[in-house]
C-alpha positions as CSV (number, residue, x, y, z in Angstrom):
1,Q,-8.6,20.7,-8.7
2,A,-11.0,17.9,-9.8
3,V,-11.2,13.9,-8.4
4,A,-10.3,11.7,-11.1
5,L,-11.8,8.4,-9.3
6,R,-12.8,8.4,-4.9
7,I,-13.0,5.0,-3.7
8,S,-14.8,4.3,-0.6
9,A,-15.6,1.0,-0.3
10,D,-14.5,-2.5,0.5
11,T,-12.4,-4.5,-1.3
12,A,-12.1,-2.2,-4.1
13,A,-10.2,-4.1,-7.0
14,F,-8.6,-1.9,-10.6
15,I,-6.7,-3.7,-13.0
16,G,-5.5,-2.5,-16.3
17,C,-7.1,1.8,-15.3
18,K,-5.8,4.6,-16.5
19,F,-6.5,8.3,-13.7
20,I,-5.7,11.2,-14.9
21,G,-5.6,14.3,-13.0
22,A,-3.5,17.3,-12.0
23,Q,-4.1,17.8,-8.4
24,D,-6.3,15.3,-6.4
25,T,-6.1,13.0,-9.1
26,L,-7.1,9.7,-6.9
27,Y,-8.2,9.7,-4.1
28,D,-7.7,6.4,-1.6
29,H,-10.5,7.5,0.5
30,T,-10.8,4.7,2.7
31,G,-10.9,0.8,2.7
32,R,-8.5,-1.4,1.8
33,H,-7.2,-1.5,-1.8
34,Y,-5.5,-3.2,-4.6
35,F,-4.4,-1.2,-7.6
36,K,-2.3,-3.7,-10.6
37,H,-1.1,-2.4,-13.9
38,C,-2.6,1.5,-13.3
39,Y,-1.5,5.0,-14.9
40,I,-2.2,7.4,-12.8
41,E,-0.9,11.0,-13.8
42,G,-1.0,14.5,-11.7
43,S,1.2,17.0,-10.3
44,V,0.7,17.6,-6.7
45,D,-1.2,15.0,-3.8
46,F,-1.9,12.3,-7.0
47,V,-2.3,9.7,-4.6
48,F,-4.4,11.0,-1.9
49,G,-6.7,9.8,1.1
50,N,-6.6,7.1,4.4
51,G,-6.9,3.7,3.2
52,L,-4.5,0.4,3.4
53,S,-4.4,0.0,-0.6
54,L,-1.7,-2.3,-2.7
55,Y,0.0,-1.0,-6.0
56,E,1.6,-3.4,-7.9
57,K,3.6,-2.9,-10.9
58,C,2.1,0.9,-11.5
59,H,3.1,4.0,-14.0
60,L,3.0,6.8,-11.5
61,H,3.7,10.7,-13.6
62,A,3.9,13.3,-12.4
63,V,3.4,17.1,-14.3
64,T,4.3,19.3,-12.9
65,N,6.1,22.7,-14.3
66,S,7.7,23.1,-10.3
67,F,7.3,21.1,-7.3
68,G,5.0,17.9,-6.9
69,A,4.1,15.7,-4.4
70,L,3.3,11.7,-5.3
71,T,1.5,11.5,-2.3
72,A,-0.7,12.5,0.7
73,Q,-2.0,10.0,3.4
74,K,-3.7,11.0,5.9
75,R,-3.7,7.9,9.0
76,G,-4.0,10.6,11.9
77,S,-2.7,7.7,14.5
78,L,-0.7,5.0,15.5
79,L,-3.9,3.1,15.4
80,E,-4.4,3.0,12.5
81,E,-4.0,-0.2,9.9
82,T,-3.9,2.3,7.0
83,G,-1.6,3.1,4.4
84,F,0.1,3.0,0.4
85,S,2.6,-0.2,-0.9
86,F,4.1,1.0,-4.2
87,V,5.4,-2.5,-5.1
88,G,7.0,-2.9,-8.2
89,C,6.1,0.5,-9.8
90,K,8.1,2.9,-11.7
91,V,7.8,7.0,-11.2
92,T,8.0,8.5,-14.0
93,G,7.9,12.6,-15.0
94,S,8.9,16.2,-15.1
95,G,9.8,19.2,-12.7
96,A,10.9,18.1,-9.2
97,L,8.5,15.7,-6.6
98,Y,8.5,14.7,-3.2
99,L,7.6,11.0,-2.7
100,G,4.6,12.9,-0.4
101,R,3.7,14.7,2.1
102,A,2.2,13.9,5.7
103,W,-1.7,14.6,5.7
104,G,-2.0,12.7,8.4
105,S,0.1,13.2,12.0
106,F,1.2,9.1,11.1
107,S,1.1,9.3,7.2
108,R,2.3,5.7,6.1
109,V,4.3,5.2,2.4
110,V,6.2,2.3,1.1
111,F,8.1,2.1,-2.5
112,A,9.3,-1.4,-3.0
113,Y,11.3,-2.5,-5.6
114,T,10.2,0.7,-7.2
115,F,12.3,2.5,-10.2
116,M,12.7,6.5,-9.7
117,D,12.6,8.6,-12.1
118,K,15.6,11.4,-10.9
119,I,12.3,13.8,-10.4
120,I,12.3,12.6,-6.5
121,T,13.6,15.3,-4.8
122,P,16.4,14.5,-2.2
123,P,14.4,14.9,0.8
124,G,12.0,12.6,-0.7
125,W,9.1,13.9,2.0
126,Y,7.4,16.4,3.2
127,D,6.1,16.8,7.0
128,W,4.0,20.3,5.9
129,G,5.8,21.8,8.2
130,D,5.1,19.9,11.3
131,K,8.5,18.2,12.5
132,N,6.6,15.9,14.5
133,R,5.3,13.9,11.2
134,E,8.9,13.5,10.4
135,M,8.9,9.5,12.6
């Protein structure tokens, strides 16, 4: 387990970057961030944190032998203006992948106009064993 990037600054942009790891690849810690045409590879929680971020036209690639999770978003309150939005992206890879796990009680992740390979688990979302996180 090693983080390829941790971003805690506000208003940062990453264009055409490549982030490769296994567990916890990109730590989108806090702040507002923009990722465009990036390649992000991992197995478990490879995009995680509590940032308010837009991922546009990014390629997200899973490398897991069994089960993995693309995101672990940590929004802890309805009042927090955080979350991850994936627009026009592509999700590919191996194994079985959840789109996200509820790291926080009010985790928020949106996928729009995104191609998803046949690796996404039917439930799509994992509540981390807490049914209250299924809102």
